[in-house]
N, C-alpha and C positions, 0 to 999 in steps of 0.2 A: 730807590733813592732814599737816603736818610733824611729825616725831617727834624727840625728843632723840637717839635712836639714829642716825637718819639724819644729823643734824648732827654728832654725834660721829664717825661713820664718814667723813663728808666731811672733817673736819679731819685725821683720820688719813690719808686718801687724798691730800689736798693736801700734807701733810708728806712722805708717801712719794714723791709725784710730784716734789717739789722735790729730794729726795735722789736720785731716779732721774735727774733732769736734771743734778745735780752729777756723777753717774757718767758720763753721756753727755759732759759737758764734758771731763772728764779723759781719757776714751777718745779723743775727737776731737783734743784737743791733742797727745796722744802719736802718734796716727796721722798728723796733719799733719806733725809733726817727721820722720816716717820715710817719707813718701810722695813724696819729691822726684822719683823716677823715674816717677811717675804723676800728671802735672800736672792731668789732668781730675778725678781722684779728689780730689786735694789742694784744688782750687778748690771743689768741691762740699762738701767737709768744712768748709772755711773759711766758706762761706755758711751751712751748717747750724749751725756753732758759734755764729754770731751769732744765729741763730733760737733756739738753745737758751738762750742768755743772756737773750733777750727772754722766752722761756717761763718761766724762773726768776723773772723780774721779775713776770710776770703772776700766777704762783702766790703770790708774796710779797704782792701786792696783795689777792688773794683771802683769804689768811690774815689779813692786817691788817684787812680789813673784817669779819672774824669775831672780831676781838680776839685773834687767835692769831699765832704766829710759826713759822718753820720749825724743825725739830728739829736742833739742832747735832750731836747724837750721830749721828742718821741721815745727815745731810749728810757728816760726817767719815768715817763708815764706808763710805758709798757712793763717796766720792771715792777713798778708799784702794783699794776693790775695783776701781774703774775703772782705776787705775794698775796694779794687779796683773794685771787682765785684758789690758790693752794690752801689758804686759811679757811675758805668756805667749806672745804670738805673735811676739815679736822674734827668738826663736831659730829659728823656722821659716824655711826657705828660701823658702817660698811665703806669707810673712807677708801680702802684699797680698790674697791669696785668702782666707786665714783671717779677716782683718779684714772682708772683704766678706761672708762668711758670717755672722759675728758681728753685723755691722751690720744685715743683713737680719732676723735674729732680734730684735735689740734694738729696731729701729724698730717692728716689729709688737707687741712688748711695750708700748712707749710708746703706740701706738694704742689698745690694749686699756685701758690705764690711763686715758687721757683719755675714752674712751667710758664707763667706769665712773664717773668723776668727774661727767660730764654727767648720768648717771642719778641719782646721789646728789644733785646740785644740784636736780633736779626734785622729788625726794622730800622734801628738806629745805626746799623752797620758798625758796631763796636767790635773791635778785635780783642781776642784774649779772654773774653768773659765766658764763653761756652763751657770750657773744661771745668773751671772752678764751680760754676753754677750747676752743671750737670753732676759733679761730684756731690754737691750738697743735696741735690734732688734725689740721687740714688741712696744717700744715707737716710733721708726722710722716708723714702719708699721702703727701705729695709726695716726701719723702726715701725712704720705703720703695719707692715706685714707681721713683725714680731708681736706687736700688741694684739692684732687680730688673731694670730695663730695661738696665742697663749691666754686668751680671755677665758676659755673654759677651764684651763689649769688654774688660773688665778682665782676664779670663782669657786672651784672645788676646794682649793687650799683654804680659802677664807671660810667656806662652809665647815670644813673639818676643824678649823680653829674654833669656830663658834660652837660646834657640837662638843668639842673637848671641854670648853669652858662651862657648858651647860651640864656636863656629866658629874 
C-alpha cells in the first residue's frame, strides 16, 4: 500500500538527486577545464557530463509527473558547493589524483541515491519511474567502474608527467 510518507520522501529524494546532479555537473565542468594533460580522463568526463544532463532531465520529468518541481534553493546551493569542491583541488599539485578519489566517492554516493529512489518508487507505487531511474543508476555504475578501473592508469600517467617535469 502506498503511503503519503513514501510519496513525500520520494519528492524530497528526487529534489535532492536533482541538486546532486547539479553539483556533479559543476564538478565535471571545472574538471574538464583543467584536465587537458589527461585526455582519457577529459573524454570520459565529457561523456559523463552529457549523461548527467540527461539524468537531470529524467529527474525533472519524474517530478513533473508528480506535480512537483526541482528545488531552486537546493540546486543553487549544490551548484555552489560543486564549484567550491572543484576549486579546492586546484591548488594541489596532484589535482588529477584528488579529483579521481573524489569522483570515486561521488559516483558511489550517486549510486546509493538512485537505489534509494527506486526503493521509494516501489513503496509509493509510482508508475513510470523505474526505467528512467534505473538508466541513471546504470550510468552511475558504469562511471564508478570506469573511475576505479582507470585509477592506476591515471596515477601512472600523473607520475610520468611529474618525472618528465623533473628531468
